[in-house]
DRENVEXKE-928368 format. One record per atom (N, C-alpha, C): x, y, z; atom name; residue number from 1; residue in three letters. Coordinates in steps of 0.1 Angstrom, whole numbers, padded with zeros to 4 digits. Layout:
# DRENVEXKE-928368
px py pz atom seq type
X Y Z CA NUM ALA;
...
END
This chain:
# DRENVEXKE-928368
px py pz atom seq type
-0858 1468 0436 N 1 MET;
-0846 1475 0431 CA 1 MET;
-0833 1468 0437 C 1 MET;
-0823 1466 0428 N 2 ALA;
-0811 1459 0433 CA 2 ALA;
-0803 1467 0442 C 2 ALA;
-0796 1460 0451 N 3 GLU;
-0787 1466 0461 CA 3 GLU;
-0775 1471 0453 C 3 GLU;
-0769 1482 0458 N 4 PRO;
-0757 1487 0451 CA 4 PRO;
-0746 1477 0453 C 4 PRO;
-0738 1475 0443 N 5 THR;
-0727 1466 0443 CA 5 THR;
-0715 1472 0450 C 5 THR;
-0709 1465 0459 N 6 GLU;
-0696 1469 0465 CA 6 GLU;
-0685 1465 0456 C 6 GLU;
-0677 1474 0452 N 7 HIS;
-0666 1471 0444 CA 7 HIS;
-0654 1467 0452 C 7 HIS;
-0646 1457 0447 N 8 THR;
-0635 1452 0454 CA 8 THR;
-0623 1462 0452 C 8 THR;
-0613 1461 0461 N 9 GLU;
-0602 1470 0459 CA 9 GLU;
-0595 1467 0446 C 9 GLU;
-0595 1455 0441 N 10 GLU;
-0589 1452 0428 CA 10 GLU;
-0596 1459 0417 C 10 GLU;
-0609 1459 0417 N 11 GLU;
-0617 1466 0407 CA 11 GLU;
-0614 1481 0407 C 11 GLU;
-0613 1487 0419 N 12 LEU;
-0610 1501 0421 CA 12 LEU;
-0596 1504 0416 C 12 LEU;
-0587 1496 0419 N 13 ARG;
-0573 1498 0415 CA 13 ARG;
-0572 1497 0400 C 13 ARG;
-0578 1487 0394 N 14 THR;
-0578 1486 0379 CA 14 THR;
-0584 1498 0372 C 14 THR;
-0596 1502 0377 N 15 TYR;
-0602 1514 0371 CA 15 TYR;
-0595 1527 0373 C 15 TYR;
-0589 1529 0385 N 16 ALA;
-0581 1540 0388 CA 16 ALA;
-0569 1541 0378 C 16 ALA;
-0563 1529 0376 N 17 HIS;
-0551 1528 0367 CA 17 HIS;
-0555 1532 0353 C 17 HIS;
-0567 1527 0349 N 18 GLN;
-0571 1531 0335 CA 18 GLN;
-0573 1546 0334 C 18 GLN;
-0580 1552 0344 N 19 LEU;
-0582 1566 0344 CA 19 LEU;
-0569 1574 0344 C 19 LEU;
-0559 1569 0351 N 20 TRP;
-0546 1575 0352 CA 20 TRP;
-0539 1575 0339 C 20 TRP;
-0539 1563 0332 N 21 GLU;
-0533 1562 0319 CA 21 GLU;
-0539 1571 0309 C 21 GLU;
-0553 1572 0309 N 22 LYS;
-0560 1580 0300 CA 22 LYS;
-0556 1595 0302 C 22 LYS;
-0552 1599 0314 N 23 ALA;
-0549 1613 0317 CA 23 ALA;
-0534 1615 0314 C 23 ALA;
-0527 1606 0309 N 24 GLY;
-0513 1608 0305 CA 24 GLY;
-0503 1604 0316 C 24 GLY;
-0507 1596 0326 N 25 ARG;
-0499 1591 0337 CA 25 ARG;
-0492 1602 0345 C 25 ARG;
-0500 1612 0350 N 26 PRO;
-0494 1623 0358 CA 26 PRO;
-0488 1618 0371 C 26 PRO;
-0477 1623 0375 N 27 GLU;
-0471 1619 0388 CA 27 GLU;
-0478 1625 0400 C 27 GLU;
-0478 1617 0411 N 28 GLY;
-0482 1622 0424 CA 28 GLY;
-0497 1625 0425 C 28 GLY;
-0505 1619 0417 N 29 ARG;
-0520 1621 0418 CA 29 ARG;
-0528 1608 0420 C 29 ARG;
-0521 1599 0427 N 30 ASP;
-0527 1586 0430 CA 30 ASP;
-0541 1587 0437 C 30 ASP;
-0541 1595 0448 N 31 LYS;
-0554 1596 0455 CA 31 LYS;
-0565 1602 0447 C 31 LYS;
-0561 1612 0439 N 32 GLU;
-0571 1618 0430 CA 32 GLU;
-0578 1608 0421 C 32 GLU;
-0570 1600 0415 N 33 PHE;
-0575 1590 0405 CA 33 PHE;
-0583 1579 0413 C 33 PHE;
-0578 1575 0425 N 34 TRP;
-0585 1565 0433 CA 34 TRP;
-0599 1570 0436 C 34 TRP;
-0600 1583 0441 N 35 ASP;
-0613 1589 0445 CA 35 ASP;
-0622 1590 0433 C 35 ASP;
-0616 1594 0421 N 36 LEU;
-0624 1595 0409 CA 36 LEU;
-0630 1581 0405 C 36 LEU;
-0622 1571 0406 N 37 ALA;
-0626 1557 0403 CA 37 ALA;
-0638 1553 0412 C 37 ALA;
-0636 1556 0425 N 38 GLU;
-0647 1552 0434 CA 38 GLU;
-0660 1559 0431 C 38 GLU;
-0659 1572 0428 N 39 GLN;
-0671 1580 0425 CA 39 GLN;
-0677 1575 0412 C 39 GLN;
-0669 1573 0402 N 40 GLU;
-0675 1569 0389 CA 40 GLU;
-0681 1555 0390 C 40 GLU;
-0675 1546 0397 N 41 LEU;
-0681 1532 0399 CA 41 LEU;
-0694 1533 0407 C 41 LEU;
-0694 1541 0417 N 42 ARG;
-0706 1543 0425 CA 42 ARG;
-0717 1549 0417 C 42 ARG;
-0714 1559 0409 N 43 ASN;
-0724 1565 0400 CA 43 ASN;
-0729 1555 0390 C 43 ASN;
-0720 1547 0385 N 44 LYS;
-0724 1537 0375 CA 44 LYS;
-0734 1527 0381 C 44 LYS;
-0732 1523 0394 N 45 ASP;
-0741 1514 0400 CA 45 ASP;
-0755 1520 0402 C 45 ASP;
-0756 1533 0404 N 46 LYS;
-0769 1540 0406 CA 46 LYS;
-0777 1541 0393 C 46 LYS;
-0770 1541 0382 N 47 SER;
-0777 1543 0369 CA 47 SER;
-0783 1529 0365 C 47 SER;
-0795 1531 0359 N 48 SER;
-0802 1519 0355 CA 48 SER;
-0809 1522 0342 C 48 SER;
-0809 1513 0333 N 49 PRO;
-0816 1516 0320 CA 49 PRO;
-0831 1518 0322 C 49 PRO;
-0836 1514 0333 N 50 ILE;
-0851 1515 0336 CA 50 ILE;
-0854 1529 0342 C 50 ILE;
-0845 1533 0352 N 51 ARG;
-0847 1546 0359 CA 51 ARG;
-0838 1556 0353 C 51 ARG;
-0844 1566 0347 N 52 THR;
-0837 1577 0341 CA 52 THR;
-0843 1590 0348 C 52 THR;
-0836 1601 0347 N 53 PRO;
-0841 1613 0352 CA 53 PRO;
-0855 1617 0346 C 53 PRO;
-0857 1613 0334 N 54 ASP;
-0870 1616 0327 CA 54 ASP;
-0882 1608 0332 C 54 ASP;
-0879 1596 0338 N 55 ASN;
-0890 1588 0342 CA 55 ASN;
-0890 1585 0357 C 55 ASN;
-0884 1593 0365 N 56 LEU;
-0884 1591 0380 CA 56 LEU;
-0897 1596 0385 C 56 LEU;
END
């Protein structure tokens, strides 16, 4: 099984910005979107086309 990928700060920043734009660019919620980006990227790393909840 592959090791989880560590995302760079630039990848997190870019993804958080995309999430923020999709949400309509709300003011004062930087930390919320940063945390969401970290969580989603971490979850994406854990998913695999081979391992699904049905075949674990």
